[in-house]
N, C-alpha and C positions, 0 to 999 in steps of 0.2 A: 836685484835684478833689475832689469831695463824694460822697457815697452815690448820690445822685440821677444824677449824670453817669456815675459808675462802672456802675451799675446798667443805664442806658440803652445804654452801648457793650457791653453783655455781653447785652443783649436781654431783660432780667429787670426785676422791680419792685423799688423800693428796699427796701421790706420783707424781700423775699426774699435781697436781697444784706446787708442788715444782719443777718440771721441767720448769714450765713456769718463775719460779723466779730466777733458776740458768740460764737459756738462754738454757738450752738444748734442750727445744721445743718450737717453735713460739707458740706465743699467737694468737688462733684463733679470728677472728673480733667478733662474738657473745660472746665470754668470755669477750672481751676489753668493749664492749656495757655494759655487766651485773655488771663488777667492776665499769666502771664509774658511772653507776646509783646507784650503792649500796654506793661509797663513795662521791657520788654527786660531782664529779669532771669531766675535759674534759678528753678524750682520749690522747689528745697531752701532757697532764700533766703526766697521766700514762707512757707514752712513753718516757718521758723527753725532749720531742720537745719544751716544753716551762717552765717556773719557776711560771708562772700563774695558780695557781689550781683552779681558777673561770670557773664554766661550761658555754660554751656557750648555748644561748637559742635559 
Protein backbone atom coordinates (compact mmCIF):
# COMPACT_ATOMS: atom_id res chain seq x y z
CA UNK A 1 0.00 0.00 0.00
CA UNK A 2 1.13 3.52 -0.61
CA UNK A 3 0.79 6.47 1.75
CA UNK A 4 -2.41 7.69 0.13
CA UNK A 5 -4.11 4.31 0.57
CA UNK A 6 -3.03 3.96 4.20
CA UNK A 7 -4.08 7.55 4.93
CA UNK A 8 -7.49 6.87 3.39
CA UNK A 9 -7.91 3.78 5.57
CA UNK A 10 -7.08 5.92 8.61
CA UNK A 11 -9.42 8.72 7.53
CA UNK A 12 -6.72 11.34 7.15
CA UNK A 13 -4.70 13.16 4.51
CA UNK A 14 -1.64 11.69 2.83
CA UNK A 15 0.38 14.68 4.03
CA UNK A 16 -0.63 14.07 7.65
CA UNK A 17 0.26 10.38 7.41
CA UNK A 18 3.59 11.21 5.74
CA UNK A 19 4.55 13.31 8.76
CA UNK A 20 4.16 10.22 10.96
CA UNK A 21 6.48 8.22 8.70
CA UNK A 22 9.14 10.92 8.65
CA UNK A 23 8.94 11.51 12.40
CA UNK A 24 7.86 15.12 11.98
CA UNK A 25 4.73 14.35 14.05
CA UNK A 26 4.24 11.76 16.79
CA UNK A 27 1.69 9.08 16.02
CA UNK A 28 -1.36 9.32 18.29
CA UNK A 29 -2.31 6.19 20.22
CA UNK A 30 -5.60 5.81 18.35
CA UNK A 31 -3.71 5.73 15.03
CA UNK A 32 -1.21 3.18 16.38
CA UNK A 33 -4.09 0.94 17.42
CA UNK A 34 -5.71 1.22 13.97
CA UNK A 35 -2.41 0.42 12.23
CA UNK A 36 -1.66 -2.55 14.49
CA UNK A 37 -5.13 -3.97 13.88
CA UNK A 38 -4.94 -3.34 10.14
CA UNK A 39 -1.52 -5.00 9.76
CA UNK A 40 -2.36 -7.64 12.40
CA UNK A 41 0.76 -6.91 14.40
CA UNK A 42 1.67 -5.43 17.77
CA UNK A 43 2.18 -1.76 18.53
CA UNK A 44 5.62 -2.70 19.92
CA UNK A 45 6.55 -4.03 16.47
CA UNK A 46 5.32 -0.85 14.76
CA UNK A 47 7.41 1.23 17.16
CA UNK A 48 10.54 -0.87 16.66
CA UNK A 49 10.57 -2.16 20.24
CA UNK A 50 10.59 -5.81 19.12
CA UNK A 51 11.56 -7.80 16.05
CA UNK A 52 8.62 -10.15 16.64
CA UNK A 53 5.68 -9.07 14.49
CA UNK A 54 3.24 -11.41 16.28
CA UNK A 55 0.26 -9.71 17.82
CA UNK A 56 -0.25 -10.36 21.51
CA UNK A 57 -3.67 -11.74 22.38
